[in-house]
N, C-alpha and C positions, 0 to 999 in steps of 0.2 A: 479406556480411556482415548479419546480423540487428542492429538496435540494442536495447538492453536500456535502458529508460525507467521511471524510478520518478516518479510523480505523486503530489504531496501536494495534498489536498483540505482546504480548511477551511470553518468555518462562514458563507459568505456566497451570495450569490445565483449567484456564478459556479460554484458547484458543480454547478448544472443545464448549464452551459455546457463545464464539465471532462467530465462524462459523454462527450459528443459527442465531445470531443477524445480520450478514451482509447479510442473506438470507431474513430476515423480513424486513430489510430496503428497500433491493432490491424491495421487492415485493409490498411495499408501494411507488414504485415510485421514490425512491432516487437514485442518482448517487453516487456509493459507490467506494472508493479506499481503498486497504489494503497495510499497511506496515507493514513487519514482521522482527523479528529479528531473528537470527540463531536458538536461543533457541527455538522459536516458531516454526520451520521448524521441529525440532526433534520430535514434538508433533501432529502436522497437516500440511499435505502436502499442499506446496504452491499452487498446481494446484486446491485443492478443493476450497481455497479463491478466486482463479481465476474465478472458475466456477460460485461461488455464486456471485461475485460482475459484472461479466462480463467485468472485467479490469484486465491487468497486475499486479501482485503483485511486489511491490518494495522490495528489501532483503537489497540489497548492498548500501551504503550510496553514495560511491565513486567507480567509476569504476576505475580499475587499469592501463588502457592503455590510461587515460586521464592526461593530464598535465592542472592541475584545474586553477593554475595561468594564463596561457595562455587563457584557456575557460573562465572565468571570464573576462578578460580584453576585450575580443571580446562581452561581454555584452551577452553571452548565458544564459539562464534561467538554473537553477540547477532542474533538473526532479522531486526529493523528496521536495524540497521546493516549486516549482511552485503548486504543489497540494493544497496549501492553496489559491492560487489566483482563483481556479477553482468555 
């Protein structure tokens, strides 16, 4: 069974090492999703994590064009939260 892992990357120098970790997890057969802070994006390009994980990178917690009260009332999943269900 393949493991699904969500990796959070913050704005510290460890972001560089985290990129190597994502590559290693992927090489071992895990499904890897990456969530980054804006600070982390200042250190490592989000495209590098997208390439390493083979998945889109989440940065924004809330999309500005979505009315979340209406969104949640329709019982639609929140993308960054639904990663935990994978």
